[in-house]
N, C-alpha and C positions, 0 to 999 in steps of 0.2 A: 419659434427658437427658443433654447433653453439654456442654462448656463448651469455648469456643475461644478465641484471642485474637485479637482487632483491633487491629493497634498496640499500644499498651500500656493497654488498654479491657478492661475484662472483661464478655464477652455472653455472657447464662445461656439456655439453651433448655430447655425444659420440654415433656415428654411424655405426661405421666400425665394422662389426662383424666376427665373425669365428665359424662355426657348432663343436660341439663336441658332438659326439655320443655316448649313451650308447646300453645297450644289448636292445634285443627284444621293439625297439621305444622309449626308453628313449632317451632324449638328452636336452642338454643344450647349449644356445646360449650366449655367451659373445662380448665384445668389444676385439678386439686384438692390439691396443694402449696400449702404455707405457704413461699414463697419470702423466700430471705436471703440477701443479696448487698452488696456494699460500697459506702458511700460514695463517688461520683468514679467508680464504674463505668457501663456501659451495659446496660439489661437490654433482654428483647424477651417481651413479652408474647402469646400463642397465644387464637385462639378462630374456630371455624368455626360457621356456622348454617345450617339449612335453612328452607325454606318452600315452602308449596303452589305448584304448578305453573303457574297463572292468576294469580300474583303478580308482580313483579318490585322490586327492592330498590333502592331510588334514595338512601338517603341512610345513611350509618354513622358511628357515632363511639363511642372509650370516653369513659367520664367517671370520677370518682370523687365529686363534690359534686352535692347534690340538692336544691335550693331550692322554692320554693313555685310559681315559673314552671317548675320544670321540670331536669332534667341540665343541666349545665355542659361542653359539648367541651372535652377536653384542651387542642384548639389554642389554643382561645378563652380559657384559664385563665392570667390574668396569671401564676400560680406556676409556670408549664410551657412560659412562653415561649420559642422557638427552640431545646427541647429534646424534644420529640416531633414522631414522623412516623408515619405508617399506612401501611402496606402491605397491597393487595389479592392474597390468594394464589389458585391455582387451587382450585376446587370450593366457592366460597365461604368460602375462609378469609381470616383478616383476623389481621395481626400489629400490635402496638403496641410501638412504640421509645422507650425513655426513656434521654436522655443525659443526663451530670454529675448521676447521682443524688445525694439531697439525703437526710437523716435525713427531713427533713419530706415527703418523696414517700412514707414508709410510710403505707397506704392499703390499701383491698380496690376494685379496678378491673373497671368491667363495661362490658358494651359492649351498644348499641343501634340498632335500624334502623327505617325506613319500607318502607312500600310504596309503587307509582305514584300510589295515591292521596293520599297525603301522611299518611295516618295511620300513627304511630307502633306498630307490630304488637308487636313484643317485646324486653323488657329483662331478658336473660341473668342468674340470680341461680345461684348466690352469688358470682361474680365470681373475679378472681385475688387473694388477699390477697400482698401484697408487702412486706416488712420490709426497713429499709436501717442497714445500720450502720457505724459507725468500729470503730480498733480501740484499746485501752489496754492498758499494761502494768502488769500487778499484782504485789507482791514479797507473798509469804507464806514467811517464813522463809528458805531459801537456795535459794527456786524462782522464777524469773519467769516469769507467764503469761501470753500474749497473748489477753485476752477481747474479746467483742462480746457486743453486746445481744441477739442472737438466734445460733441453730446456721447457721455458715455453708451453705448448701446445695454439696451436693457430696462433703463431707469432704475438705477441699482439703488441702495438706501446707505447712505453716507453713515459714518461714524467718524465722532471730535473726540481727542485727546487732550487733556492737561496735564503735563506735566508727566504724560506718558501713561496717565490713567484715563480709560472711556468715561466720557462724561455725557454723551447723548448721540443716539443713534437714531437718526431722523432725514434730515434733507441737508442740502450743500451749503448752508449758511448756520450760522451760530450766533444768537444775539446773547451780549452780556452789558448789564450797568457797573459792572466791577470788575474790569480789567487789572491785572496788577504786572507790573514789570518785572515781576520775578515768577510770573508763570511762563509757561510755554504752550504753545498748541503745534496739532497738527491733525490729519484729515486722512481716512484712507474709503473703502466702500465694503459693506459687510461680506463676511465669509473671504475676506483678503485681507486680511489686516496687516499681514504681513506689507503688502504694499504700499508703506505710510507714505505721505508726503513729507519733504523736510523741516524740521520743525522749526518754527518761529517763536519771538514774545514781541509781543505788544508796548512799544510807547504811549503807556496810558497817560502821558502829561499833554502830549498833542493830540489825542482824542477829540473830536465833536462831533457833532450830529450834522455838518458840512462840511466833513474831511471831504477834499477834492481830490485826494488821490492812496493808494497803497500808502501805511506804512507800518513796516514790520522788517525786524531784523533776522536774518535766515542765520540756525545755530549750527547747519550743516558743513 
């Protein structure tokens, strides 16, 4: 897996795959990992497919919702309007790109295709599981922690900001013996500093080493 920056947008590629076999040579290949990435970023999901040589694939699409009438093409889903693109790759590869990710995009994404007869030949399962998260700064004792609802893929480096200025580039925690009520704190990950957490300021007078819960004020 690799991580690259397109402008200020997070683009994530996943290469670990599993093979899902259909009948008579139909096959779809997905990523096996659970994918966790940031709200506001862009993600690429990959699959590839094979079919018997006497068939031609005519229609392909990705979906998350499957109603009584059948799966809904993401391009036709109003929740994804203007944020989804497809790309056909070499050797029957297919890429789904979702931009401006929202936490509501957390779902399992599956791929489907038809042959020249118009018959839906295969829907690959289990699909690619995507989780989308934002940041929140949690305060416990004299430690600030940049927390997410899932573990970000690729173990990124965290960046801490104090009053809008970078003060540390390291892990998801920041320790200090001198928090001040006048100072605000926020966090991000390296290379994607525009995707900041909401800024908070610590109520220093309430901090102690045995603080039982988060103590902060959100400035956004």
